[in-house]
C-alpha positions in Angstrom: 17.8 -20.9 8.8 21.2 -19.2 8.4 22.7 -18.1 11.7 25.2 -15.2 11.4 27.4 -13.8 14.1 29.1 -11.0 12.2 27.8 -9.2 9.1 27.6 -5.8 7.4 26.1 -4.6 4.1 26.1 -1.1 2.6 25.3 0.7 -0.7 22.6 2.7 -2.5 18.8 2.2 -1.8 15.7 3.0 -3.8 12.0 2.3 -3.1 8.5 3.2 -4.2 5.1 2.8 -2.6 1.5 3.7 -3.3 1.4 6.7 -1.0 1.4 10.3 -2.4 4.7 12.3 -2.4 6.0 13.3 0.0 5.2 10.0 1.6 3.6 10.6 4.9 5.7 7.9 6.5 8.9 10.0 6.0 10.4 12.3 8.5 10.4 15.7 6.9 12.5 18.3 8.7 11.9 17.7 12.4 8.4 16.3 11.9 8.1 12.4 12.2 6.2 10.3 9.8 2.7 8.9 10.4 0.2 6.7 8.7 0.0 5.9 4.9 -2.0 8.1 2.5 -4.8 5.7 1.7 -4.6 3.3 4.7 -3.1 0.4 2.8 0.5 0.8 1.6 1.9 -1.4 -1.2 5.6 -1.1 -1.8 8.8 -2.3 -3.5 12.1 -1.7 -1.9 15.6 -2.2 -3.6 19.1 -2.5 -2.1 22.4 -2.7 -4.1 25.0 -4.3 -1.7 28.1 -2.5 -2.9 30.1 -3.7 0.1 29.0 -6.7 2.2 30.1 -9.7 4.2 28.7 -12.2 6.6 30.9 -14.6 8.7 33.5 -14.6 5.9 31.1 -14.8 3.1 31.5 -12.1 0.5 28.2 -10.4 -0.3 29.5 -7.5 -2.4 27.9 -6.8 -5.7 24.5 -8.5 -5.1 21.0 -6.9 -5.2 18.0 -7.6 -3.2 14.4 -6.6 -3.7 11.4 -6.8 -1.3 7.8 -6.3 -2.4 5.0 -6.1 0.2 1.9 -4.6 1.5 0.4 -3.6 4.9 -2.9 -2.2 6.3 -2.8 0.6 8.8 -6.1 -0.6 10.1 -4.8 -4.1 11.1 -3.4 -4.3 14.6 0.3 -3.9 14.4 0.2 -3.2 10.6 2.2 -6.4 9.8 4.0 -6.5 6.5 3.2 -9.4 4.0 6.2 -9.6 1.7 8.0 -11.6 -1.0 11.8 -11.3 -1.1 13.9 -11.5 -4.4 17.6 -12.3 -4.2 20.1 -11.9 -6.9 20.2 -15.1 -9.0 24.0 -14.8 -9.2 24.4 -15.6 -5.4 25.6 -19.1 -4.5 23.8 -21.1 -1.8 25.8 -19.6 1.0 25.4 -16.0 -0.2 21.7 -16.6 -0.9 21.2 -17.9 2.7 23.1 -15.0 4.2 21.2 -12.4 2.2 17.9 -14.0 3.1 18.8 -14.0 6.8 19.9 -10.4 6.7 17.0 -8.9 4.8 14.2 -10.9 6.6 15.7 -10.0 10.0 16.6 -13.5 11.0 20.2 -12.3 11.5 19.1 -9.6 14.0 20.9 -6.3 13.9 19.9 -3.2 12.0 17.7 -4.7 9.4 15.5 -6.2 12.2 15.6 -2.9 14.0 14.8 -0.8 10.9 12.2 -2.7 9.2 12.2 -6.5 9.3 10.5 -6.6 12.8 7.3 -5.4 11.0 7.2 -8.5 8.7 4.3 -10.7 9.7 4.2 -13.1 6.8 6.7 -14.1 4.0 4.9 -15.3 0.9 8.1 -16.5 -0.9 11.8 -16.0 -1.3 12.8 -16.2 -4.9 16.0 -16.1 -7.0 15.6 -13.4 -9.7 17.4 -11.5 -12.2 17.6 -8.1 -10.6 18.6 -4.8 -12.2 18.5 -1.7 -10.0 19.6 1.6 -11.5 20.5 4.3 -9.0 21.3 7.1 -11.6 19.5 10.3 -10.5 16.3 11.1 -12.5 16.2 7.6 -14.1 16.2 5.3 -11.0 14.6 2.0 -11.6 14.0 -1.5 -10.1 13.3 -4.7 -12.1 13.1 -8.2 -10.4 12.4 -11.0 -12.8 8.9 -10.5 -14.2 7.5 -9.7 -10.8 8.5 -6.1 -9.9 9.0 -2.9 -11.8 9.7 0.6 -10.6 10.6 3.7 -12.7 11.3 7.2 -11.5 9.6 10.2 -13.1 11.2 13.2 -11.3 12.5 14.4 -8.0 10.2 16.2 -5.6 11.4 19.8 -4.9 11.8 20.6 -1.2 14.2 22.5 0.9 13.5 20.3 3.9 15.5 17.2 4.8 13.7 14.0 4.1 14.5 10.6 5.6 13.0 7.1 5.8 13.2 4.6 8.5 14.0 1.7 6.3 17.5 2.9 5.3 17.5 4.8 8.6 16.9 8.4 9.5 20.6 9.0 9.8 20.6 8.5 5.9 18.6 11.3 4.5 17.8 11.2 0.8 15.8 12.3 -2.2 12.0 12.1 -2.4 10.8 11.3 -6.0 7.6 10.7 -8.0 7.5 7.2 -9.5 6.3 6.9 -13.1 5.5 3.3 -12.5 5.3 1.0 -9.6 4.0 -2.5 -10.5 4.2 -5.9 -8.7 2.6 -9.1 -9.9 3.4 -12.1 -7.8 0.8 -14.3 -6.1 -1.1 -12.3 -3.5 0.9 -9.2 -4.3 -0.7 -7.5 -7.3 -0.8 -3.7 -7.8 0.2 -1.1 -10.3 0.1 2.7 -10.0 1.6 5.8 -11.6 2.6 9.1 -10.0 3.0 7.9 -6.5 6.0 8.4 -4.2 9.6 7.1 -4.2 12.7 7.6 -2.2 16.4 7.3 -2.9 19.2 7.1 -0.3 22.0 4.9 0.9 22.1 2.3 3.6 24.6 0.8 6.0 23.3 -2.2 8.0 25.3 -4.4 10.4 24.9 -6.9 13.2 25.4 -4.2 15.7 22.4 -1.9 16.4 
């Protein structure tokens, strides 16, 4: 396991899940989120690290994707996930990104979402392409993960998500396609929710 004392990563974020839009997990205005639409949430999350470092290791320019699932009916609703790390990363960069996004490095990723991870199926190198262009956002990770945006959701209320952090409000969207096919993670839906924002995680909470 890579041990990191000082790290920070920041950039744009995009996700989709099998809930209906606006995702009931979001905070909408002053109303906190709750349980998923159908009791089981399947998801894909994508981060583009525009600026990043970890103990002197440059992490800028890499992309990371996480696919997973959880069941509201299971005690603690633990996430079961696979992590995909940019194939361009060298061994040091790969280890640092793995530690940060799985929460092994502590800090804000652990606080915001990684503390919910109960099982990691796999950590894979992948060719990752994430497009953060409004109205055509997308995620591709190898042949395992595909997400495509259909359109934004019209609302006058502020929408935020706990994964990038509620201090980073963003745009709720409808996803034209969310598909994951990797081992135990297999799902494909259309017309469900997505969310675009930015993130800034660090070792300090």
